TIVEX-116751 format. One line per 5 residues: number of its first residue (from 0); their letters; for each residue x negated, z negated, y negated of C-alpha. Coordinates in steps of 0.05 Angstrom, whole numbers, plus 32768, in hexadecimal, padded with zeros to 4 digits. Layout:
# residues N
NUM	a	X:Z:Y  ...
# end
This chain:
# residues 285
0	msvvg	807B:8436:80F4  80AD:8436:80BB  809B:83F4:809B  809E:83F0:804F  805C:83D8:8033
5	nngra	8048:83B5:7FF3  804D:83F6:7FCD  8098:83F8:7FDC  8095:8436:8007  808C:8445:8050
10	dgedr	804C:8462:806D  8051:84A9:8087  8093:84C9:8098  80C0:84C1:80D5  80CB:84FF:80FE
15	vdakk	80F3:8510:813D  80D7:852D:817D  8107:8568:8181  8120:85A3:8159  814A:8590:811D
20	sestk	817E:85C5:812F  81A9:85CA:816D  8192:85AB:81AE  8176:85D3:81E9  81A3:85E0:8218
25	vtart	80E8:84B6:843F  80DF:8495:846E  80A2:8469:8465  8085:8428:8480  807B:83FB:8443
30	etvhe	806C:83B9:8466  8028:839E:8453  800D:835D:846F  7FE9:8331:843C  7FAE:8304:844A
35	kgyte	7FDC:82C8:8445  8007:82E3:847D  8045:82FA:8457  805D:8342:8452  806B:836C:8415
40	adsda	80B5:836A:8426  80B5:831F:841D  80A2:8323:83D3  80D0:8330:8399  8096:834D:8371
45	yrmdy	806C:838B:837B  8027:8380:8398  7FEF:8383:8365  7FB6:8370:8393  7F9D:83B7:83A0
50	pnlgk	7F55:83CB:8390  7F6F:83F2:8354  7FA9:83E6:8326  7FB4:8431:8321  7FB1:846E:82F5
55	cliin	7FD1:8476:82B1  7FD8:84C0:829D  7FE8:84D0:8255  8002:8515:8242  7FFD:851C:81F6
60	nknfn	801E:855C:81DB  8013:8565:8191  800F:85B0:8183  8043:85E1:819C  8048:862C:819F
65	kstgm	8070:864A:8166  80A1:8669:8198  80BA:8623:81AB  80D2:8614:8165  80B1:85D0:816B
70	aerng	808A:85B0:8132  8046:858E:8137  804E:8546:814D  8024:8522:8119  8019:84DA:812C
75	tdvda	8018:84E5:8177  7FCC:84DC:817A  7FD7:8495:8160  8007:8489:819A  7FD6:84A6:81CD
80	akilq	7F9D:847B:81B4  7FC7:843B:81B7  7FE0:844B:81FD  7F9A:8459:8215  7F7F:8418:81FA
85	vfqkl	7FB8:83EC:8213  7FBA:8407:8259  7F6F:8406:8260  7F70:83BC:824E  7FA6:83B0:8282
90	gfrtt	7F76:83CE:82B6  7F8F:8415:82C0  7F62:8452:82C8  7F7C:8477:828C  7F75:84C1:8279
95	iqndq	7F92:84ED:8242  7FA4:8536:8247  7FB4:8557:8204  7FE2:8593:81F4  7FF8:85A4:823A
100	svsqm	8023:85E2:8248  805D:85DC:8279  8035:85F8:82B2  7FFA:85CB:82A2  8027:858D:82A1
105	kqllk	8045:85A0:82E5  8001:85AE:8304  7FE3:856F:82E7  801A:8541:8302  801C:8566:8344
110	svsqe	7FD1:855D:834B  7FD4:8512:833A  800D:8508:836C  7FE2:8526:83A2  7FA9:84F5:8396
115	dhsks	7F9F:84BA:83C4  7FC0:847E:83A3  7FBC:8452:83E0  7F8C:8422:83BE  7FB4:841F:837E
120	amfvc	7FEE:83F0:836D  8016:8421:8342  8016:845F:8315  8027:8469:82CC  8034:84AA:82A7
125	vilsh	803E:84AC:825B  805A:84EC:823D  8057:84F6:81F1  807B:8535:81DE  80B9:8557:81C3
130	gdegv	80F6:8555:81EE  8141:855B:81F7  8172:853D:8229  8152:8541:826D  8118:856D:8257
135	iygtd	80D1:8565:823E  80AA:8599:8216  8066:85B5:8227  8042:85DC:81F1  8065:861D:8207
140	gftem	80AA:8608:821C  80D0:85D2:8241  80DC:85B9:8288  810A:8585:82A8  80F0:853E:82A8
145	kelsg	8107:8535:82F0  80DA:856E:8306  809D:854B:82E9  80AD:8506:8306  80C5:8526:8347
150	ffrgd	807E:8530:835F  807A:84E5:8369  80B9:84DC:8393  80B0:84B4:83D2  80B3:84F2:83FE
155	rclsl	807F:8517:83D5  804C:84E1:83C2  8044:84B6:8400  800B:848B:83E5  8039:8470:83AE
160	vgkpk	8074:8461:83DB  808E:841C:83CC  8063:8416:838E  807B:8418:8345  8078:845B:8321
165	lfiiq	8081:8454:82D5  8092:848F:82A8  808E:847F:825D  80AD:84B7:8233  80A8:84BE:81E8
170	acrgt	80D5:84FA:81DA  8119:850B:81BE  8154:850E:81EE  8184:8534:81C0  8194:853C:8176
175	dldpg	81C3:8501:8169  81B0:84D0:8131  81BE:8486:8137  81D8:846C:80F3  81D5:8424:810A
180	ietds	8209:83EF:80F9  8206:83B0:80D0  820B:836F:80F8  8203:8325:80EB  81DC:8317:812C
185	vsese	81D1:832F:8164  811E:8324:8428  8123:835E:8448  8112:8359:8493  80CD:836D:84A9
190	gthri	80BE:83B0:84C8  80CA:83F9:84B7  8102:8408:8487  811A:8443:845E  8119:8445:8413
195	pvead	8136:8479:83E3  8105:84AF:83CC  8119:849F:8384  810A:8455:838B  80D5:842F:8364
200	flyay	80D7:845A:8325  80DF:8440:82DF  80ED:846F:82A5  80E1:8452:8260  8100:8483:822E
205	stapg	80F3:847C:81E3  813D:8487:81D4  8183:8487:81F1  819F:84C7:8210  81B3:84FB:81DC
210	yyawr	818C:84DD:81A3  814F:84EE:8179  810F:84C5:8183  80EA:84B1:8144  809F:84B8:8138
215	ntang	807A:84A5:80F9  8047:84D9:80E3  8014:84A3:80CF  8020:846A:8100  803C:848B:813F
220	swfis	807F:8483:8160  80AB:8445:815A  80B1:843F:81A6  8068:8447:81B9  804F:8418:8183
225	slcem	8082:83E4:8198  8072:83ED:81E2  8027:83E5:81D5  8033:83A7:81AB  805D:8386:81E2
230	ltkyg	802C:839A:8219  7FF3:837B:81F0  801A:833A:81E5  803E:8332:8227  8022:8366:8258
235	relei	8005:8332:8287  803D:8300:827F  8083:8320:8280  80A5:8348:82B7  80AB:8391:82A3
240	mqlmt	80F6:8390:8294  80EE:8352:8268  80B6:8374:8243  80DD:83B4:823A  8118:838D:821F
245	rvnrk	80EB:8371:81E9  80D5:83B9:81D9  811E:83CC:81D2  812B:8393:81A3  80EF:83A2:8177
250	valef	8100:83EC:8170  814A:83DC:8163  813F:83A7:812E  80FD:83B6:810B  8100:8401:80FF
255	qscst	8129:842F:80D2  8119:8477:80C1  80FB:848D:807F  80FF:84D8:807A  80FF:850F:8045
260	ipgfs	8130:8537:806F  8177:852F:8054  81A2:8504:8081  8167:84EB:80AB  8158:84A9:8086
265	ekkqi	816F:8463:8099  8179:8476:80E2  816E:8449:811D  8156:8450:8165  815E:842B:81A8
270	pcivs	8130:8439:81E4  814F:8443:8228  8131:8425:8268  8148:8443:82AA  812F:841A:82E5
275	mltkd	812F:842B:832F  80FD:83F4:833D  810C:83CA:837A  80E0:838E:8369  80C6:8368:832D
280	lyfpk	808A:8387:830C  8054:835D:82ED  8011:8379:82D7  7FD9:834F:82F5  7FB8:8319:82CB
# end
């Protein structure tokens, strides 16, 4: 976190999760009858009254093969520890997998998608790695993000159909730098129905398309630290999009890069939330 301390300098150094050179080029029945006699389709919010809240899988890639040209991601272990703690407190069954190759990431997510999630309310996957537009790096190369999340599509992961699937991604999405700008202020009917296979996903990206994502070597990334702070304060109170908007505001206003690399200081960042959710999402109290 690039906050200037009492000594007049920032802790650690802000890095980007990509190379510093050029970029790399169902049908399902979802009606559920509640004890009080209403159906899932009657509610504007996702059900949270399952036996389990769900699994939170954290993929934490820090060290990369020399052939990838990617530097060590110092500070990512801070992110992983914060995510683990926050999501455990929310009630998720949370696990961390470190330094995963492309094939390991694919196999891991495929395996999780094939588990029985019928007694879970939702699923969360957090990916901490290098990236570029549309791709995520494993330790030995990169793969398309849509291939990783695709294992959880409605036609491939039936036990999560109609349930929220959150992908939280701390990674660069290009090599553009944001210089910032000065400013003064700133019921469906009951029964069987069809839903899109891409429905009920939410992608929380650390940065806008085409831009670097910043990570402090001592305190972790701007996005993950802000997300964890907002989840701790408002995780059982605000709807997910309200919460993510507060994350956006914190990252946008409270952070500015401090780097020894020429041209990389005093840069800004804005997260990007892409929602295909079909209902309001509140974590249970």
